[in-house]
Residue, then its C-alpha position, 0 to 999 in steps of 0.5 A: m779124894k783122900t777118902i777114896i784113895t785111903t779106903v781103896f789101899s786099907f781094901i786092898l791091904s786087906i785082901s793081902y793080909s788075909q790072903f797071908s798064909n804061915d808058908d808065906l811067913d817061912k819064906m820071908i824069915t829065911s834066906k835060902n843062900k845062908k846056913s844055920y844063924n845066919k840063915i835068918n833075917f832077922d829084919s823079918l822077924s820083925n816084919a812077920t810078927i807086924l803082919l800079924i799084929n796087922k791081920y788080926r787088926l782087919e780081923n777086929n775092924l782097925n785099921v792096919l797100922e803104918i810101919d814107922t822107921s824111927l819107931n823101928n829104930y827106937s825098938k831096936n834100940w830099946g830091945k837092945h838096952l834090954c838084952e844089954n842090962n838082962q831087964l824087962v821093963h817097958s820105956e819112957t813112952e810118954k816123952l815120944n807120945i807112944v799109945s801103946e807098948n809092948i815086951y817080950g822077953l827070953f832068957t836062957f842059961g847054959f845050952f841051947i839050940c837055935d835052929v831055923g825052924y826055932f827063928k821062924s816059930q819066933p814071931k807066931i810066939v811073940f803075936d800069940s804071947w801078947r794076944t792071949s794077955i789082956e792088956h798086950n792084946k788091948n794095946m795091939l787093938n788100940d783104935k787110936a793107933k797110926k803107925i807102929g814100930l817093932y823089932i825082935y833083938t837077939e843077942y847069942e853068946d854065952k847065953y841067948k836072948m832075944r827081946a821083943v819092942m812094939v811101940m805104937k804112935 
């Protein structure tokens, strides 16, 4: 019975992912009642990136990854740590039995315009950077993974910093 339910659930997910468009990403990311920088829902940036990864996994005949809150928190905390310390390094994944980890970072110096269009583009930019890297692509397509945590952490004070961290179990 569990196998039948899992198969039906995977089939439903595959249909919804295959019909997911860039317009759907835009709607997910933008909050219409806010202005400029505050108009972006940063949790949705992370979720949009996970949707792209899961769609890609389905295209490669792999399972859809379940979003895990503790892995999302881990990703968020590691992204914050990387921003605060101006680093772009991997975490200690062995301690948590993490099977894959991808990181992405952006540093700017001086004036940088962060409009809504820029933020909307980030899930696709992060995803594409990982997809075109041999090792990062292998991580996204890890067939042992069942769960995912991903967070796009952003700071904007004297300079703009962004780190995306993806981990899988």
